[in-house]
Every structure is written in structure tokens, then in C-alpha cells.
C-alpha positions in Angstrom: 32.6 -6.5 -45.0 30.5 -7.1 -41.9 29.8 -4.2 -39.6 31.7 -4.9 -36.3 29.5 -2.7 -34.3 28.2 -4.5 -31.2 24.6 -4.3 -29.8 26.1 -2.3 -26.9 27.4 0.2 -29.4 24.0 0.3 -31.1 22.3 1.0 -27.8 24.8 3.8 -27.1 24.2 5.3 -30.5 20.4 5.1 -30.1 20.6 7.0 -26.9 22.9 9.7 -28.4 20.6 10.0 -31.4 17.3 9.9 -29.4 15.9 6.9 -31.3 13.4 5.6 -28.7 11.6 2.9 -30.7 14.9 1.4 -32.1 16.3 1.4 -28.5 13.3 -0.3 -27.0 13.3 -3.0 -29.7 17.0 -3.7 -29.2 16.6 -3.8 -25.4 13.8 -6.3 -25.7 15.9 -8.4 -28.0 18.9 -8.3 -25.6 16.6 -9.4 -22.7 15.4 -12.4 -24.8 19.0 -13.4 -25.4 19.6 -13.3 -21.6 22.0 -10.4 -21.7 22.6 -9.1 -18.2 20.4 -6.1 -17.6 23.2 -4.2 -15.9 25.4 -4.7 -19.0 22.7 -3.4 -21.2 22.6 -0.3 -18.9 26.3 0.2 -18.2 28.0 -1.0 -21.4 25.3 0.2 -23.7 22.8 3.0 -22.8 24.9 4.7 -20.1 27.9 4.9 -22.4 25.6 6.9 -24.7 24.5 9.2 -21.9 28.1 9.8 -21.0 28.8 11.0 -24.6 25.7 13.2 -24.4 26.9 14.7 -21.2 30.3 15.6 -22.6 28.8 17.0 -25.7 26.4 19.1 -23.7 29.1 20.4 -21.5 31.2 21.3 -24.5 28.3 23.1 -26.3 28.1 20.5 -29.0 24.6 19.4 -28.0 21.7 21.6 -26.8 18.8 21.1 -24.4 16.2 19.7 -26.9 18.7 17.1 -28.1 19.7 16.2 -24.5 16.0 15.9 -23.6 15.5 13.5 -26.5 18.5 11.4 -25.3 17.3 11.4 -21.7 13.8 10.3 -22.8 15.3 7.5 -24.9 17.4 6.3 -21.9 14.4 6.5 -19.6 12.4 4.4 -22.1 15.1 1.7 -21.9 15.2 1.9 -18.1 11.4 1.5 -17.8 11.8 -1.9 -19.6 14.8 -3.0 -17.5 13.8 -1.8 -14.1 11.5 -4.8 -13.2 14.5 -7.1 -13.9 16.8 -5.2 -11.6 17.3 -6.0 -7.9 17.9 -3.4 -5.2 21.5 -4.5 -5.1 22.0 -3.9 -8.8 20.8 -0.3 -8.8 19.7 2.3 -6.3 16.1 2.4 -7.7 14.9 3.4 -4.3 17.2 6.4 -4.1 14.6 9.2 -4.1 15.4 12.8 -5.2 12.9 15.6 -4.8 13.3 18.5 -7.1 11.8 22.0 -7.1 12.3 25.5 -8.4 12.7 28.1 -5.7 9.9 30.2 -4.3 9.0 33.0 -6.7 10.7 31.4 -9.7 8.6 29.9 -12.5 11.5 28.6 -14.7 11.5 24.8 -15.1 13.5 23.8 -18.1 16.7 23.2 -16.1 14.8 21.4 -13.3 13.0 19.2 -15.8 16.3 18.3 -17.6 17.9 17.4 -14.3 14.9 15.2 -13.4 15.0 13.4 -16.7 18.7 12.7 -16.5 18.4 11.5 -12.9 15.6 9.1 -14.0 17.7 7.9 -16.9 20.4 7.0 -14.3 17.9 4.8 -12.5 16.9 7.1 -9.7 13.4 7.9 -8.6 12.5 11.6 -8.9 9.7 13.5 -7.2 9.0 16.8 -9.1 7.7 19.4 -6.7 7.2 21.9 -9.5 7.9 25.6 -9.7 7.5 28.4 -7.2 8.0 25.9 -4.4 7.5 27.3 -0.9 9.6 26.4 2.1 6.6 24.5 3.6 6.3 22.3 0.5 10.0 21.4 0.6 9.8 20.6 4.3 6.7 18.5 3.9 8.3 16.6 1.1 11.3 15.7 3.3 9.0 14.6 6.1 6.6 12.6 3.9 8.6 11.3 1.0 11.9 10.9 2.9 14.1 11.7 -0.2 17.9 11.1 0.1 18.4 14.4 -1.7 16.5 17.6 -2.4 17.5 19.7 -5.4 16.6 23.4 -5.7 17.0 25.5 -8.7 16.8 29.2 -9.4 17.2 31.3 -12.5 16.3 34.7 -10.9 18.7 36.3 -8.5 15.8 37.6 -6.5 14.7 34.0 -5.7 18.0 32.7 -4.5 17.5 33.7 -0.9 14.5 31.3 -0.6 17.1 28.5 -0.8 18.6 29.7 2.4 15.1 29.8 4.0 14.6 26.1 3.1 17.9 25.1 4.6 17.4 27.1 7.7 13.9 25.6 8.1 15.3 22.1 7.8 17.6 22.9 10.7 14.8 24.4 12.8 12.6 21.4 12.2 15.5 19.1 13.2 15.6 17.2 9.9 18.5 18.8 8.2 20.7 15.7 8.8 18.1 13.5 7.2 18.6 14.9 3.7 21.4 16.2 1.4 20.7 19.6 -0.3 22.0 20.5 -3.7 21.3 23.7 -5.6 21.8 25.0 -9.1 20.8 27.5 -11.8 22.4 30.2 -13.8 23.1 32.7 -10.9 24.2 30.1 -8.4 27.9 29.9 -7.5 30.0 27.5 -5.3 30.5 30.4 -2.8 26.7 31.0 -2.6 26.1 27.3 -2.0 28.6 27.4 0.8 27.1 30.5 2.2 23.6 29.1 2.5 24.8 25.7 3.8 24.0 23.5 0.8 25.8 20.2 0.5 26.7 20.8 -3.1 26.3 22.8 -6.3 26.1 21.9 -9.9 26.6 24.2 -12.9 24.5 22.0 -15.3 22.2 19.0 -15.5 24.8 16.5 -16.2 27.0 17.7 -13.4 23.9 17.5 -11.1 23.5 13.9 -12.0 27.2 13.2 -11.2 27.0 15.1 -7.9 23.8 13.2 -7.0 25.3 9.8 -7.6 28.4 10.8 -5.6 26.3 11.8 -2.7 24.3 8.6 -2.7 27.5 6.7 -2.3 28.4 8.5 0.9 
């Protein structure tokens, strides 16, 4: 009996399983057959990332596996991006990410960056131990729609408030949305420091970012 799995199903599965070469080959085949690039993304690859996100939240997938899936999605997006128009996807929506001053942890930040890129967004990675000045300069020079700050150490959380206060002092707070995350971060802390949003994990950060870009 013939396998009734569609190519969209296969794309989804390749993302879930982190099969980069297989996905790239199938994406190229779909392009040659004039399949709408947005269908390849939304009906195929993105369905896979949605499954990955749910499994990650439920503890059924772990960071290395999610990174593989995000890398696979990104590889597909790199092929498709030249075929997309600005109206199709917010490829010009820039997000700047950095780990708070004094904090050298970057796994969470890197995962958020890869998942945002897999959703078609542009990401500027400011690195770790990012000073207030670097965040401010990034907002002035890169003009991101959103900056994301992460912290794993409670001792570095206060620097997030410094960044937000400096954005106000410089008169550019209204130019950018600020989201924060990391193990010690809570919704009440986000409210206290004046952030626009908070995310408990990388997949939630992607959802929050896409929501904010629609506003």
C-alpha cells in the first residue's frame, strides 16, 4: 500500500528529526515544482517546529535536539528567503539578543536566536556580558524592533533594569520593545524593571516576539 504521507509531512518530520540534508533536498524539489514558498514554510517546516516546541515545553525534547531542529529549519529558510517578498514574511524584523552584564551563560540566548531565525527573523547576537552601553548603541545603530536580554545569575538581573532606565534617559525607550528571560526571571520582575514582556523558555520567547511584531 502506498505511503500517504505528503511532502509537507516529510518536511515537518525532517525538522523534528533534525535531518538537514534530507530537508534541503526536499525543499529544492518543492521549489522546482513551483510549490508556494510560504506553504513550504507554514504547512511543512513550521508545523515541525511547532511539534518541537510542544515537546520541549513538555520535557520530551532537550536542548541539543531542539538545536538540531532549529538548525534544520534555518537551513530550509536560507534556501527559501530569496524567494520571499517583504509582504510574505517579516524578514526585516530585527531582534538584538544579549546576555546581561556580568553573565557569561549563552546556551539559552543561542537557542532563542536560532529559533527566532528559524521563524524568519533577523537576529543580531550581541554576545555575553553585554554592557548597558552596548545595548544602547545597538538600539541606536541597528534599530532593532526588539531587544532580548537573558540572565542565569540572580546577581546579574539588576543590569536589565539599568539598560531599560538608560533607554529612557536616552529618549529611545519608545523605539524598541524589551523582552527578558532566564531561569531566575519572573513575570513580576519583568514588570518591576519595566520590560515589555517575559518568556520562560526559548519557544515562548519566539511566540512572544512574533506577537509583539504584530502590534
